[in-house]
C-alpha positions as CSV (number, residue, x, y, z in Angstrom):
1,M,-31.1,-142.2,61.0
2,P,-29.3,-144.8,58.8
3,A,-26.1,-146.3,60.2
4,G,-23.0,-147.5,58.3
5,P,-21.8,-151.1,58.4
6,D,-19.3,-150.4,61.3
7,D,-21.4,-147.9,63.3
8,G,-22.0,-148.6,66.9
9,E,-24.0,-146.9,69.7
10,D,-21.6,-144.0,69.9
11,E,-22.2,-143.1,66.3
12,A,-26.0,-143.4,66.8
13,A,-25.8,-140.9,69.7
14,L,-23.8,-138.5,67.4
15,G,-26.6,-138.9,64.8
16,A,-29.2,-138.0,67.4
17,M,-27.3,-134.9,68.3
18,A,-27.0,-134.0,64.7
19,A,-30.8,-134.2,64.4
20,L,-31.2,-131.9,67.4
21,D,-28.7,-129.5,65.9
22,A,-30.7,-129.4,62.7
23,L,-33.9,-128.7,64.6
24,D,-32.2,-125.9,66.5
25,A,-30.8,-124.4,63.2
26,H,-34.3,-124.1,61.8
27,G,-35.8,-122.6,65.0
28,H,-37.8,-125.7,66.1
29,P,-38.1,-126.3,69.8
30,D,-37.0,-129.8,70.9
31,E,-36.8,-131.9,74.1
32,I,-35.1,-135.3,74.5
33,L,-37.7,-137.7,75.7
34,Q,-36.0,-141.0,74.9
35,I,-33.2,-142.2,72.7
36,A,-33.0,-145.9,71.6
37,V,-30.8,-147.7,69.2
38,T,-31.9,-150.7,67.2
39,D,-29.6,-152.6,64.9
40,M,-31.9,-153.5,62.0
41,R,-29.4,-155.9,60.7
42,Q,-30.1,-158.2,63.7
43,I,-33.9,-158.4,63.1
44,E,-35.2,-161.6,61.7
45,I,-38.4,-161.5,59.6
46,R,-40.8,-164.3,59.9
47,R,-43.5,-164.5,57.2
48,K,-46.8,-166.2,58.0
49,G,-48.5,-168.5,55.5
50,R,-45.6,-169.1,53.2
51,G,-44.2,-172.5,52.3
52,A,-46.9,-174.4,54.1
């Protein structure tokens, strides 16, 4: 789920709960196996073969 510029781990957990609520609302069974949060703004992309 996308995060806003000031969202932290608490907001991500609320987003996960919203996703589970949406599944429940449509009658789909769910089970929490694992929840992880990754801040995609912190990921550096290294491109191979450029600028050589």
